[in-house]
Biopython code that builds the backbone (N, CA, C, O; Angstrom):
import numpy as np
from Bio.PDB.StructureBuilder import StructureBuilder

atoms = [
    (1, "MET", "N", (-151.087, -140.339, 9.151)),
    (1, "MET", "CA", (-152.455, -139.807, 9.194)),
    (1, "MET", "C", (-153.384, -140.705, 8.524)),
    (1, "MET", "O", (-153.147, -141.024, 7.359)),
    (2, "LYS", "N", (-154.464, -141.172, 9.152)),
    (2, "LYS", "CA", (-155.402, -142.137, 8.610)),
    (2, "LYS", "C", (-156.586, -141.336, 8.005)),
    (2, "LYS", "O", (-157.037, -140.354, 8.595)),
    (3, "THR", "N", (-157.054, -141.745, 6.884)),
    (3, "THR", "CA", (-158.346, -141.265, 6.403)),
    (3, "THR", "C", (-159.139, -142.557, 6.207)),
    (3, "THR", "O", (-158.617, -143.583, 5.771)),
    (4, "PHE", "N", (-160.413, -142.457, 6.548)),
    (4, "PHE", "CA", (-161.343, -143.621, 6.471)),
    (4, "PHE", "C", (-161.934, -143.699, 5.083)),
    (4, "PHE", "O", (-162.146, -142.674, 4.435)),
    (5, "SER", "N", (-162.203, -144.920, 4.617)),
    (5, "SER", "CA", (-163.054, -145.063, 3.445)),
    (5, "SER", "C", (-164.465, -144.703, 3.841)),
    (5, "SER", "O", (-164.771, -144.579, 5.027)),
    (6, "ALA", "N", (-165.325, -144.536, 2.860)),
    (6, "ALA", "CA", (-166.701, -144.106, 3.173)),
    (6, "ALA", "C", (-167.415, -145.086, 4.078)),
    (6, "ALA", "O", (-168.172, -144.667, 4.954)),
    (7, "ARG", "N", (-167.208, -146.321, 3.902)),
    (7, "ARG", "CA", (-167.846, -147.354, 4.753)),
    (7, "ARG", "C", (-167.234, -147.415, 6.159)),
    (7, "ARG", "O", (-167.956, -147.625, 7.133)),
    (8, "GLU", "N", (-165.930, -147.238, 6.272)),
    (8, "GLU", "CA", (-165.278, -147.186, 7.555)),
    (8, "GLU", "C", (-165.786, -146.029, 8.322)),
    (8, "GLU", "O", (-166.101, -146.119, 9.508)),
    (9, "GLU", "N", (-165.865, -144.897, 7.600)),
    (9, "GLU", "CA", (-166.388, -143.679, 8.243)),
    (9, "GLU", "C", (-167.804, -143.859, 8.799)),
    (9, "GLU", "O", (-168.137, -143.384, 9.885)),
    (10, "MET", "N", (-168.671, -144.607, 7.965)),
    (10, "MET", "CA", (-170.041, -144.809, 8.415)),
    (10, "MET", "C", (-170.033, -145.638, 9.619)),
    (10, "MET", "O", (-170.841, -145.351, 10.503)),
    (11, "VAL", "N", (-169.204, -146.666, 9.792)),
    (11, "VAL", "CA", (-169.091, -147.479, 10.915)),
    (11, "VAL", "C", (-168.694, -146.673, 12.162)),
    (11, "VAL", "O", (-169.294, -146.805, 13.228)),
    (12, "MET", "N", (-167.634, -145.813, 11.984)),
    (12, "MET", "CA", (-167.139, -145.014, 13.018)),
    (12, "MET", "C", (-168.223, -144.036, 13.503)),
    (12, "MET", "O", (-168.417, -143.848, 14.704)),
    (13, "GLU", "N", (-168.893, -143.447, 12.579)),
    (13, "GLU", "CA", (-169.916, -142.522, 12.892)),
    (13, "GLU", "C", (-171.038, -143.134, 13.798)),
    (13, "GLU", "O", (-171.485, -142.519, 14.766)),
    (14, "LEU", "N", (-171.464, -144.368, 13.433)),
    (14, "LEU", "CA", (-172.364, -145.125, 14.193)),
    (14, "LEU", "C", (-171.888, -145.309, 15.588)),
    (14, "LEU", "O", (-172.628, -145.025, 16.530)),
    (15, "LEU", "N", (-170.649, -145.785, 15.767)),
    (15, "LEU", "CA", (-170.087, -146.027, 17.060)),
    (15, "LEU", "C", (-169.948, -144.707, 17.893)),
    (15, "LEU", "O", (-170.222, -144.709, 19.093)),
    (16, "TRP", "N", (-169.521, -143.585, 17.246)),
    (16, "TRP", "CA", (-169.441, -142.353, 17.958)),
    (16, "TRP", "C", (-170.773, -141.895, 18.422)),
    (16, "TRP", "O", (-170.918, -141.414, 19.545)),
    (17, "LYS", "N", (-171.741, -142.034, 17.586)),
    (17, "LYS", "CA", (-173.093, -141.517, 17.894)),
    (17, "LYS", "C", (-173.747, -142.438, 18.907)),
    (17, "LYS", "O", (-174.367, -141.929, 19.840)),
    (18, "ASN", "N", (-173.659, -143.704, 18.797)),
    (18, "ASN", "CA", (-174.486, -144.638, 19.644)),
    (18, "ASN", "C", (-173.700, -145.288, 20.795)),
    (18, "ASN", "O", (-174.304, -145.803, 21.736)),
    (19, "GLY", "N", (-172.416, -145.268, 20.731)),
    (19, "GLY", "CA", (-171.602, -146.047, 21.747)),
    (19, "GLY", "C", (-171.496, -147.543, 21.281)),
    (19, "GLY", "O", (-171.694, -147.850, 20.106)),
    (20, "PRO", "N", (-171.183, -148.432, 22.221)),
    (20, "PRO", "CA", (-170.896, -149.778, 21.850)),
    (20, "PRO", "C", (-172.131, -150.431, 21.041)),
    (20, "PRO", "O", (-173.301, -150.217, 21.358)),
    (21, "MET", "N", (-171.758, -151.214, 20.010)),
    (21, "MET", "CA", (-172.778, -151.798, 19.194)),
    (21, "MET", "C", (-172.379, -153.163, 18.661)),
    (21, "MET", "O", (-171.198, -153.439, 18.456)),
    (22, "PHE", "N", (-173.358, -154.001, 18.442)),
    (22, "PHE", "CA", (-173.161, -155.274, 17.727)),
    (22, "PHE", "C", (-173.291, -154.945, 16.252)),
    (22, "PHE", "O", (-173.902, -153.943, 15.881)),
    (23, "VAL", "N", (-172.717, -155.789, 15.419)),
    (23, "VAL", "CA", (-172.890, -155.616, 13.978)),
    (23, "VAL", "C", (-174.272, -155.524, 13.580)),
    (23, "VAL", "O", (-174.646, -154.661, 12.786)),
    (24, "SER", "N", (-175.143, -156.477, 14.157)),
    (24, "SER", "CA", (-176.577, -156.511, 13.797)),
    (24, "SER", "C", (-177.232, -155.120, 14.104)),
    (24, "SER", "O", (-178.075, -154.667, 13.330)),
    (25, "ASP", "N", (-176.865, -154.473, 15.179)),
    (25, "ASP", "CA", (-177.388, -153.146, 15.503)),
    (25, "ASP", "C", (-176.920, -152.110, 14.500)),
    (25, "ASP", "O", (-177.658, -151.189, 14.149)),
    (26, "MET", "N", (-175.685, -152.269, 14.043)),
    (26, "MET", "CA", (-175.185, -151.296, 13.010)),
    (26, "MET", "C", (-175.992, -151.507, 11.725)),
    (26, "MET", "O", (-176.402, -150.528, 11.102)),
    (27, "LEU", "N", (-176.230, -152.745, 11.315)),
    (27, "LEU", "CA", (-176.997, -152.955, 10.110)),
    (27, "LEU", "C", (-178.347, -152.311, 10.170)),
    (27, "LEU", "O", (-178.787, -151.787, 9.147)),
    (28, "GLU", "N", (-179.043, -152.304, 11.280)),
    (28, "GLU", "CA", (-180.333, -151.768, 11.418)),
    (28, "GLU", "C", (-180.342, -150.262, 11.260)),
    (28, "GLU", "O", (-181.362, -149.699, 10.866)),
    (29, "GLN", "N", (-179.257, -149.602, 11.550)),
    (29, "GLN", "CA", (-179.206, -148.183, 11.493)),
    (29, "GLN", "C", (-178.559, -147.656, 10.194)),
    (29, "GLN", "O", (-178.578, -146.450, 9.950)),
    (30, "MET", "N", (-178.024, -148.492, 9.409)),
    (30, "MET", "CA", (-177.428, -148.048, 8.160)),
    (30, "MET", "C", (-178.407, -147.720, 7.057)),
    (30, "MET", "O", (-179.344, -148.468, 6.781)),
    (31, "GLU", "N", (-178.150, -146.522, 6.403)),
    (31, "GLU", "CA", (-179.013, -146.132, 5.375)),
    (31, "GLU", "C", (-178.896, -146.990, 4.096)),
    (31, "GLU", "O", (-179.848, -147.221, 3.350)),
    (32, "GLU", "N", (-177.621, -147.446, 3.914)),
    (32, "GLU", "CA", (-177.232, -148.213, 2.780)),
    (32, "GLU", "C", (-177.279, -149.694, 3.201)),
    (32, "GLU", "O", (-176.509, -150.060, 4.089)),
    (33, "PRO", "N", (-178.122, -150.570, 2.634)),
    (33, "PRO", "CA", (-178.173, -151.902, 3.085)),
    (33, "PRO", "C", (-176.976, -152.700, 2.707)),
    (33, "PRO", "O", (-176.604, -152.778, 1.536)),
    (34, "LEU", "N", (-176.353, -153.311, 3.723)),
    (34, "LEU", "CA", (-175.109, -154.051, 3.505)),
    (34, "LEU", "C", (-175.292, -155.429, 4.103)),
    (34, "LEU", "O", (-176.171, -155.647, 4.936)),
    (35, "HIS", "N", (-174.458, -156.352, 3.672)),
    (35, "HIS", "CA", (-174.487, -157.697, 4.258)),
    (35, "HIS", "C", (-173.711, -157.717, 5.565)),
    (35, "HIS", "O", (-172.763, -156.961, 5.780)),
    (36, "PHE", "N", (-174.168, -158.631, 6.435)),
    (36, "PHE", "CA", (-173.581, -158.730, 7.737)),
    (36, "PHE", "C", (-172.050, -158.933, 7.659)),
    (36, "PHE", "O", (-171.284, -158.290, 8.377)),
    (37, "ASN", "N", (-171.642, -159.831, 6.779)),
    (37, "ASN", "CA", (-170.182, -160.093, 6.580)),
    (37, "ASN", "C", (-169.359, -158.858, 6.110)),
    (37, "ASN", "O", (-168.200, -158.652, 6.472)),
    (38, "THR", "N", (-170.046, -158.081, 5.293)),
    (38, "THR", "CA", (-169.329, -156.891, 4.755)),
    (38, "THR", "C", (-169.068, -155.914, 5.936)),
    (38, "THR", "O", (-167.962, -155.392, 6.074)),
    (39, "VAL", "N", (-170.062, -155.682, 6.757)),
    (39, "VAL", "CA", (-169.917, -154.732, 7.902)),
    (39, "VAL", "C", (-168.948, -155.357, 8.824)),
    (39, "VAL", "O", (-168.046, -154.667, 9.299)),
    (40, "SER", "N", (-169.064, -156.610, 9.115)),
    (40, "SER", "CA", (-168.063, -157.299, 10.060)),
    (40, "SER", "C", (-166.646, -157.153, 9.590)),
    (40, "SER", "O", (-165.721, -157.010, 10.390)),
    (41, "THR", "N", (-166.481, -157.189, 8.303)),
    (41, "THR", "CA", (-165.108, -157.081, 7.715)),
    (41, "THR", "C", (-164.582, -155.685, 7.936)),
    (41, "THR", "O", (-163.409, -155.529, 8.275)),
    (42, "PHE", "N", (-165.405, -154.655, 7.758)),
    (42, "PHE", "CA", (-164.945, -153.308, 8.008)),
    (42, "PHE", "C", (-164.640, -153.077, 9.466)),
    (42, "PHE", "O", (-163.632, -152.466, 9.822)),
    (43, "VAL", "N", (-165.566, -153.596, 10.337)),
    (43, "VAL", "CA", (-165.263, -153.420, 11.760)),
    (43, "VAL", "C", (-163.950, -154.087, 12.246)),
    (43, "VAL", "O", (-163.162, -153.535, 13.014)),
    (44, "ARG", "N", (-163.796, -155.283, 11.744)),
    (44, "ARG", "CA", (-162.527, -155.948, 12.135)),
    (44, "ARG", "C", (-161.308, -155.265, 11.572)),
    (44, "ARG", "O", (-160.256, -155.252, 12.212)),
    (45, "GLY", "N", (-161.426, -154.683, 10.360)),
    (45, "GLY", "CA", (-160.316, -153.917, 9.795)),
    (45, "GLY", "C", (-160.002, -152.673, 10.654)),
    (45, "GLY", "O", (-158.844, -152.316, 10.869)),
    (46, "LEU", "N", (-161.067, -152.040, 11.128)),
    (46, "LEU", "CA", (-160.878, -150.834, 12.026)),
    (46, "LEU", "C", (-160.266, -151.248, 13.315)),
    (46, "LEU", "O", (-159.530, -150.473, 13.927)),
    (47, "GLU", "N", (-160.560, -152.523, 13.781)),
    (47, "GLU", "CA", (-160.086, -152.994, 14.936)),
    (47, "GLU", "C", (-158.541, -153.255, 14.827)),
    (47, "GLU", "O", (-157.734, -152.868, 15.672)),
    (48, "LYS", "N", (-158.240, -153.915, 13.753)),
    (48, "LYS", "CA", (-156.786, -154.140, 13.457)),
    (48, "LYS", "C", (-155.969, -152.885, 13.418)),
    (48, "LYS", "O", (-154.780, -152.925, 13.736)),
    (49, "GLN", "N", (-156.579, -151.717, 13.023)),
    (49, "GLN", "CA", (-155.897, -150.480, 12.928)),
    (49, "GLN", "C", (-155.868, -149.802, 14.232)),
    (49, "GLN", "O", (-155.140, -148.823, 14.392)),
    (50, "GLY", "N", (-156.668, -150.295, 15.244)),
    (50, "GLY", "CA", (-156.627, -149.685, 16.532)),
    (50, "GLY", "C", (-157.781, -148.673, 16.825)),
    (50, "GLY", "O", (-157.819, -148.098, 17.913)),
    (51, "TYR", "N", (-158.680, -148.462, 15.902)),
    (51, "TYR", "CA", (-159.761, -147.450, 16.041)),
    (51, "TYR", "C", (-161.043, -148.072, 16.711)),
    (51, "TYR", "O", (-161.956, -147.387, 17.172)),
    (52, "VAL", "N", (-161.010, -149.350, 16.713)),
    (52, "VAL", "CA", (-162.151, -150.073, 17.340)),
    (52, "VAL", "C", (-161.664, -151.203, 18.175)),
    (52, "VAL", "O", (-160.627, -151.793, 17.871)),
    (53, "ALA", "N", (-162.427, -151.555, 19.299)),
    (53, "ALA", "CA", (-162.136, -152.723, 20.115)),
    (53, "ALA", "C", (-163.428, -153.407, 20.387)),
    (53, "ALA", "O", (-164.473, -152.911, 19.965)),
    (54, "HIS", "N", (-163.421, -154.545, 21.083)),
    (54, "HIS", "CA", (-164.693, -155.267, 21.275)),
    (54, "HIS", "C", (-164.700, -155.937, 22.661)),
    (54, "HIS", "O", (-163.650, -156.156, 23.265)),
    (55, "LYS", "N", (-165.879, -156.246, 23.135)),
    (55, "LYS", "CA", (-166.115, -157.057, 24.316)),
    (55, "LYS", "C", (-166.938, -158.230, 23.773)),
    (55, "LYS", "O", (-167.784, -158.093, 22.889)),
    (56, "VAL", "N", (-166.623, -159.420, 24.376)),
    (56, "VAL", "CA", (-167.293, -160.664, 23.995)),
    (56, "VAL", "C", (-168.459, -160.908, 24.897)),
    (56, "VAL", "O", (-168.333, -160.859, 26.120)),
    (57, "TYR", "N", (-169.663, -161.188, 24.266)),
    (57, "TYR", "CA", (-170.844, -161.544, 25.036)),
    (57, "TYR", "C", (-171.274, -162.830, 24.415)),
    (57, "TYR", "O", (-171.839, -162.827, 23.321)),
    (58, "GLY", "N", (-171.038, -163.884, 25.043)),
    (58, "GLY", "CA", (-171.423, -165.244, 24.560)),
    (58, "GLY", "C", (-170.577, -165.413, 23.259)),
    (58, "GLY", "O", (-169.348, -165.354, 23.295)),
    (59, "GLY", "N", (-171.271, -165.621, 22.126)),
    (59, "GLY", "CA", (-170.619, -165.818, 20.905)),
    (59, "GLY", "C", (-170.604, -164.585, 20.026)),
    (59, "GLY", "O", (-170.214, -164.644, 18.860)),
    (60, "SER", "N", (-171.056, -163.405, 20.622)),
    (60, "SER", "CA", (-171.173, -162.157, 19.827)),
    (60, "SER", "C", (-170.109, -161.161, 20.315)),
    (60, "SER", "O", (-169.626, -161.240, 21.445)),
    (61, "HIS", "N", (-169.776, -160.259, 19.457)),
    (61, "HIS", "CA", (-168.827, -159.182, 19.779)),
    (61, "HIS", "C", (-169.554, -157.892, 19.802)),
    (61, "HIS", "O", (-170.319, -157.607, 18.881)),
    (62, "GLN", "N", (-169.354, -157.087, 20.813)),
    (62, "GLN", "CA", (-169.878, -155.779, 20.815)),
    (62, "GLN", "C", (-168.731, -154.845, 20.624)),
    (62, "GLN", "O", (-167.757, -154.917, 21.373)),
    (63, "TYR", "N", (-168.800, -153.914, 19.594)),
    (63, "TYR", "CA", (-167.654, -153.098, 19.225)),
    (63, "TYR", "C", (-167.824, -151.684, 19.750)),
    (63, "TYR", "O", (-168.943, -151.193, 19.900)),
    (64, "TYR", "N", (-166.752, -151.066, 20.015)),
    (64, "TYR", "CA", (-166.789, -149.689, 20.476)),
    (64, "TYR", "C", (-165.581, -148.970, 19.894)),
    (64, "TYR", "O", (-164.556, -149.584, 19.598)),
    (65, "ALA", "N", (-165.723, -147.633, 19.733)),
    (65, "ALA", "CA", (-164.583, -146.797, 19.234)),
    (65, "ALA", "C", (-163.592, -146.626, 20.399)),
    (65, "ALA", "O", (-163.989, -146.492, 21.557)),
    (66, "THR", "N", (-162.306, -146.635, 20.062)),
    (66, "THR", "CA", (-161.286, -146.489, 21.071)),
    (66, "THR", "C", (-160.839, -145.019, 21.227)),
    (66, "THR", "O", (-160.029, -144.701, 22.097)),
    (67, "MET", "N", (-161.337, -144.198, 20.437)),
    (67, "MET", "CA", (-161.120, -142.748, 20.540)),
    (67, "MET", "C", (-162.389, -142.018, 20.139)),
    (67, "MET", "O", (-163.183, -142.480, 19.319)),
    (68, "SER", "N", (-162.541, -140.845, 20.764)),
    (68, "SER", "CA", (-163.716, -139.989, 20.417)),
    (68, "SER", "C", (-163.595, -139.305, 19.047)),
    (68, "SER", "O", (-162.489, -139.199, 18.517)),
    (69, "ARG", "N", (-164.602, -138.884, 18.522)),
    (69, "ARG", "CA", (-164.679, -138.138, 17.241)),
    (69, "ARG", "C", (-163.683, -136.928, 17.386)),
    (69, "ARG", "O", (-162.879, -136.669, 16.490)),
    (70, "ASP", "N", (-163.763, -136.218, 18.515)),
    (70, "ASP", "CA", (-162.893, -135.011, 18.707)),
    (70, "ASP", "C", (-161.448, -135.448, 18.767)),
    (70, "ASP", "O", (-160.580, -134.754, 18.237)),
    (71, "GLU", "N", (-161.156, -136.591, 19.404)),
    (71, "GLU", "CA", (-159.759, -137.007, 19.432)),
    (71, "GLU", "C", (-159.236, -137.363, 18.045)),
    (71, "GLU", "O", (-158.079, -137.092, 17.721)),
    (72, "PHE", "N", (-160.068, -137.953, 17.255)),
    (72, "PHE", "CA", (-159.741, -138.363, 15.939)),
    (72, "PHE", "C", (-159.608, -137.103, 15.016)),
    (72, "PHE", "O", (-158.690, -137.045, 14.198)),
    (73, "LYS", "N", (-160.485, -136.139, 15.140)),
    (73, "LYS", "CA", (-160.300, -134.878, 14.408)),
    (73, "LYS", "C", (-159.002, -134.140, 14.736)),
    (73, "LYS", "O", (-158.309, -133.623, 13.859)),
    (74, "SER", "N", (-158.711, -134.115, 16.012)),
    (74, "SER", "CA", (-157.514, -133.408, 16.471)),
    (74, "SER", "C", (-156.276, -134.071, 15.865)),
    (74, "SER", "O", (-155.417, -133.409, 15.283)),
    (75, "LYS", "N", (-156.207, -135.463, 16.024)),
    (75, "LYS", "CA", (-155.124, -136.215, 15.496)),
    (75, "LYS", "C", (-154.936, -136.011, 14.014)),
    (75, "LYS", "O", (-153.820, -135.823, 13.531)),
    (76, "THR", "N", (-156.053, -136.050, 13.294)),
    (76, "THR", "CA", (-156.043, -135.919, 11.858)),
    (76, "THR", "C", (-155.581, -134.587, 11.403)),
    (76, "THR", "O", (-154.790, -134.483, 10.467)),
    (77, "LEU", "N", (-156.090, -133.494, 12.089)),
    (77, "LEU", "CA", (-155.666, -132.188, 11.824)),
    (77, "LEU", "C", (-154.176, -131.918, 12.084)),
    (77, "LEU", "O", (-153.492, -131.244, 11.314)),
    (78, "LYS", "N", (-153.712, -132.477, 13.202)),
    (78, "LYS", "CA", (-152.243, -132.353, 13.473)),
    (78, "LYS", "C", (-151.462, -133.057, 12.384)),
    (78, "LYS", "O", (-150.370, -132.607, 12.037)),
    (79, "GLY", "N", (-151.983, -134.154, 11.825)),
    (79, "GLY", "CA", (-151.274, -134.890, 10.790)),
    (79, "GLY", "C", (-151.200, -134.053, 9.623)),
    (79, "GLY", "O", (-150.099, -133.886, 9.099)),
    (80, "VAL", "N", (-152.231, -133.501, 9.146)),
    (80, "VAL", "CA", (-152.260, -132.666, 7.977)),
    (80, "VAL", "C", (-151.366, -131.478, 8.083)),
    (80, "VAL", "O", (-150.600, -131.176, 7.168)),
    (81, "ILE", "N", (-151.460, -130.782, 9.226)),
    (81, "ILE", "CA", (-150.584, -129.682, 9.477)),
    (81, "ILE", "C", (-149.091, -130.093, 9.466)),
    (81, "ILE", "O", (-148.243, -129.391, 8.916)),
    (82, "SER", "N", (-148.821, -131.177, 10.051)),
    (82, "SER", "CA", (-147.461, -131.652, 10.025)),
    (82, "SER", "C", (-146.940, -132.031, 8.628)),
    (82, "SER", "O", (-145.832, -131.671, 8.230)),
    (83, "LYS", "N", (-147.761, -132.746, 7.934)),
    (83, "LYS", "CA", (-147.386, -133.231, 6.613)),
    (83, "LYS", "C", (-147.359, -132.201, 5.537)),
    (83, "LYS", "O", (-146.423, -132.155, 4.740)),
    (84, "TYR", "N", (-148.367, -131.370, 5.496)),
    (84, "TYR", "CA", (-148.491, -130.408, 4.429)),
    (84, "TYR", "C", (-148.062, -128.951, 4.734)),
    (84, "TYR", "O", (-147.824, -128.128, 3.851)),
    (85, "PHE", "N", (-147.987, -128.712, 6.033)),
    (85, "PHE", "CA", (-147.603, -127.284, 6.363)),
    (85, "PHE", "C", (-146.406, -127.149, 7.305)),
    (85, "PHE", "O", (-146.214, -126.139, 7.982)),
    (86, "ASN", "N", (-145.607, -128.231, 7.310)),
    (86, "ASN", "CA", (-144.357, -128.225, 8.122)),
    (86, "ASN", "C", (-144.603, -127.746, 9.540)),
    (86, "ASN", "O", (-143.859, -126.931, 10.086)),
    (87, "ASN", "N", (-145.693, -128.290, 10.132)),
    (87, "ASN", "CA", (-146.074, -127.962, 11.536)),
    (87, "ASN", "C", (-146.312, -126.482, 11.750)),
    (87, "ASN", "O", (-146.150, -125.979, 12.862)),
    (88, "SER", "N", (-146.711, -125.752, 10.655)),
    (88, "SER", "CA", (-146.925, -124.285, 10.853)),
    (88, "SER", "C", (-148.429, -124.031, 10.757)),
    (88, "SER", "O", (-149.056, -124.143, 9.704)),
    (89, "TYR", "N", (-148.968, -123.677, 11.937)),
    (89, "TYR", "CA", (-150.389, -123.259, 12.025)),
    (89, "TYR", "C", (-150.568, -121.907, 11.298)),
    (89, "TYR", "O", (-151.631, -121.651, 10.731)),
    (90, "LEU", "N", (-149.570, -121.074, 11.313)),
    (90, "LEU", "CA", (-149.589, -119.838, 10.600)),
    (90, "LEU", "C", (-149.706, -120.080, 9.062)),
    (90, "LEU", "O", (-150.379, -119.351, 8.332)),
    (91, "GLY", "N", (-148.980, -121.189, 8.618)),
    (91, "GLY", "CA", (-149.055, -121.537, 7.219)),
    (91, "GLY", "C", (-150.420, -121.987, 6.885)),
    (91, "GLY", "O", (-150.900, -121.687, 5.792)),
    (92, "VAL", "N", (-151.081, -122.684, 7.744)),
    (92, "VAL", "CA", (-152.519, -123.140, 7.444)),
    (92, "VAL", "C", (-153.412, -121.932, 7.271)),
    (92, "VAL", "O", (-154.105, -121.818, 6.260)),
    (93, "VAL", "N", (-153.411, -121.030, 8.235)),
    (93, "VAL", "CA", (-154.238, -119.824, 8.121)),
    (93, "VAL", "C", (-153.909, -119.009, 6.948)),
    (93, "VAL", "O", (-154.801, -118.504, 6.266)),
    (94, "SER", "N", (-152.589, -118.851, 6.671)),
    (94, "SER", "CA", (-152.158, -118.043, 5.520)),
    (94, "SER", "C", (-152.760, -118.671, 4.200)),
    (94, "SER", "O", (-153.242, -117.972, 3.310)),
    (95, "SER", "N", (-152.693, -119.998, 4.152)),
    (95, "SER", "CA", (-153.193, -120.686, 2.994)),
    (95, "SER", "C", (-154.762, -120.480, 2.841)),
    (95, "SER", "O", (-155.264, -120.290, 1.733)),
    (96, "LEU", "N", (-155.483, -120.525, 3.969)),
    (96, "LEU", "CA", (-156.909, -120.240, 3.943)),
    (96, "LEU", "C", (-157.230, -118.825, 3.539)),
    (96, "LEU", "O", (-158.213, -118.590, 2.838)),
    (97, "VAL", "N", (-156.454, -117.916, 3.949)),
    (97, "VAL", "CA", (-156.684, -116.514, 3.564)),
    (97, "VAL", "C", (-156.361, -116.322, 2.114)),
    (97, "VAL", "O", (-157.130, -115.648, 1.429)),
    (98, "LYS", "N", (-155.293, -116.855, 1.593)),
    (98, "LYS", "CA", (-154.894, -116.702, 0.238)),
    (98, "LYS", "C", (-155.998, -117.360, -0.682)),
    (98, "LYS", "O", (-156.321, -116.810, -1.735)),
    (99, "GLN", "N", (-156.544, -118.490, -0.285)),
    (99, "GLN", "CA", (-157.543, -119.102, -1.058)),
    (99, "GLN", "C", (-158.942, -118.571, -0.879)),
    (99, "GLN", "O", (-159.916, -119.064, -1.447)),
    (100, "GLU", "N", (-158.993, -117.544, -0.062)),
    (100, "GLU", "CA", (-160.265, -116.973, 0.291)),
    (100, "GLU", "C", (-161.297, -117.871, 0.909)),
    (100, "GLU", "O", (-162.507, -117.719, 0.741)),
    (101, "GLU", "N", (-160.736, -118.833, 1.650)),
    (101, "GLU", "CA", (-161.581, -119.868, 2.372)),
    (101, "GLU", "C", (-161.952, -119.246, 3.807)),
    (101, "GLU", "O", (-162.848, -119.748, 4.485)),
    (102, "ILE", "N", (-161.244, -118.165, 4.220)),
    (102, "ILE", "CA", (-161.579, -117.589, 5.472)),
    (102, "ILE", "C", (-161.610, -116.077, 5.209)),
    (102, "ILE", "O", (-160.685, -115.512, 4.626)),
    (103, "SER", "N", (-162.710, -115.435, 5.660)),
    (103, "SER", "CA", (-162.842, -113.970, 5.444)),
    (103, "SER", "C", (-162.076, -113.146, 6.494)),
    (103, "SER", "O", (-161.609, -113.658, 7.511)),
    (104, "LEU", "N", (-161.978, -111.899, 6.204)),
    (104, "LEU", "CA", (-161.260, -111.014, 7.190)),
    (104, "LEU", "C", (-161.983, -111.029, 8.457)),
    (104, "LEU", "O", (-161.349, -111.120, 9.509)),
    (105, "ASP", "N", (-163.290, -110.946, 8.447)),
    (105, "ASP", "CA", (-164.026, -110.922, 9.695)),
    (105, "ASP", "C", (-163.806, -112.260, 10.490)),
    (105, "ASP", "O", (-163.655, -112.227, 11.711)),
    (106, "GLU", "N", (-163.791, -113.376, 9.820)),
    (106, "GLU", "CA", (-163.529, -114.639, 10.496)),
    (106, "GLU", "C", (-162.123, -114.600, 11.093)),
    (106, "GLU", "O", (-161.892, -115.032, 12.223)),
    (107, "LEU", "N", (-161.235, -114.095, 10.335)),
    (107, "LEU", "CA", (-159.810, -114.040, 10.830)),
    (107, "LEU", "C", (-159.740, -113.154, 12.068)),
    (107, "LEU", "O", (-159.042, -113.507, 13.019)),
    (108, "LYS", "N", (-160.427, -112.027, 12.096)),
    (108, "LYS", "CA", (-160.477, -111.126, 13.267)),
    (108, "LYS", "C", (-161.059, -111.882, 14.459)),
    (108, "LYS", "O", (-160.539, -111.819, 15.573)),
    (109, "GLU", "N", (-162.193, -112.627, 14.184)),
    (109, "GLU", "CA", (-162.791, -113.413, 15.273)),
    (109, "GLU", "C", (-161.850, -114.470, 15.825)),
    (109, "GLU", "O", (-161.824, -114.702, 17.034)),
    (110, "LEU", "N", (-161.088, -115.103, 14.973)),
    (110, "LEU", "CA", (-160.106, -116.043, 15.405)),
    (110, "LEU", "C", (-159.031, -115.431, 16.258)),
    (110, "LEU", "O", (-158.603, -116.030, 17.244)),
    (111, "ILE", "N", (-158.589, -114.253, 15.901)),
    (111, "ILE", "CA", (-157.563, -113.537, 16.670)),
    (111, "ILE", "C", (-158.139, -113.169, 18.109)),
    (111, "ILE", "O", (-157.443, -113.268, 19.119)),
    (112, "ARG", "N", (-159.432, -112.748, 18.126)),
    (112, "ARG", "CA", (-160.064, -112.418, 19.398)),
    (112, "ARG", "C", (-160.142, -113.666, 20.246)),
    (112, "ARG", "O", (-159.852, -113.595, 21.440)),
    (113, "GLU", "N", (-160.513, -114.795, 19.697)),
    (113, "GLU", "CA", (-160.618, -116.064, 20.450)),
    (113, "GLU", "C", (-159.250, -116.505, 20.955)),
    (113, "GLU", "O", (-159.148, -117.019, 22.069)),
    (114, "VAL", "N", (-158.220, -116.322, 20.181)),
    (114, "VAL", "CA", (-156.837, -116.692, 20.640)),
    (114, "VAL", "C", (-156.426, -115.782, 21.790)),
    (114, "VAL", "O", (-155.877, -116.245, 22.790)),
    (115, "GLU", "N", (-156.693, -114.485, 21.645)),
    (115, "GLU", "CA", (-156.403, -113.571, 22.633)),
    (115, "GLU", "C", (-157.104, -113.873, 23.976)),
    (115, "GLU", "O", (-156.516, -113.797, 25.055)),
    (116, "LYS", "N", (-158.398, -114.220, 23.837)),
    (116, "LYS", "CA", (-159.229, -114.506, 25.029)),
    (116, "LYS", "C", (-158.652, -115.768, 25.636)),
    (116, "LYS", "O", (-158.510, -115.788, 26.858)),
    (117, "ALA", "N", (-158.321, -116.774, 24.951)),
    (117, "ALA", "CA", (-157.741, -118.009, 25.458)),
    (117, "ALA", "C", (-156.354, -117.771, 26.168)),
    (117, "ALA", "O", (-156.016, -118.387, 27.179)),
    (118, "ASN", "N", (-155.618, -116.859, 25.567)),
    (118, "ASN", "CA", (-154.313, -116.621, 26.253)),
    (118, "ASN", "C", (-154.415, -115.874, 27.549)),
    (118, "ASN", "O", (-153.488, -115.922, 28.357)),
    (119, "LYS", "N", (-155.513, -115.180, 27.780)),
    (119, "LYS", "CA", (-155.717, -114.397, 28.938)),
    (119, "LYS", "C", (-156.140, -115.267, 30.108)),
    (119, "LYS", "O", (-156.025, -114.863, 31.265)),
    (120, "LYS", "N", (-156.643, -116.496, 29.798)),
    (120, "LYS", "CA", (-157.132, -117.440, 30.855)),
    (120, "LYS", "C", (-155.996, -118.136, 31.504)),
    (120, "LYS", "O", (-156.203, -118.953, 32.401)),
]
sb = StructureBuilder()
sb.init_structure("model")
sb.init_model(0)
sb.init_chain("A")
sb.init_seg("    ")
for serial, (resi, resn, name, xyz) in enumerate(atoms, 1):
    if name == "N":
        sb.init_residue(resn, " ", resi, " ")
    sb.init_atom(name, np.array(xyz, "f"), 0.0, 1.0, " ", f" {name:<3s}", serial, name[0])
structure = sb.get_structure()
């Protein structure tokens, strides 16, 4: 299960939001001013890990995410459930209830949603 550093996450959020981008485009949209080489290093690192790929245009590389934000969230969630809850979704919900992170009303709504999905 991969977790991104703050700067890796910033790059991924830009790519998920905007689609394919050059590093110079990323720099223009970043709230925190960073050097071109710094951003390029993070993008190349994400590429080595398989989260980003690129197309070559002349001497420039246009980068794009290889999976959607939803695919990443799903993969990450499954990893957490596997690693920390022995693949038990019931264990996750039980933990949330015990820690009062989910209310009884929210739990009832979750049950209604599951029942509705099972009817389809």
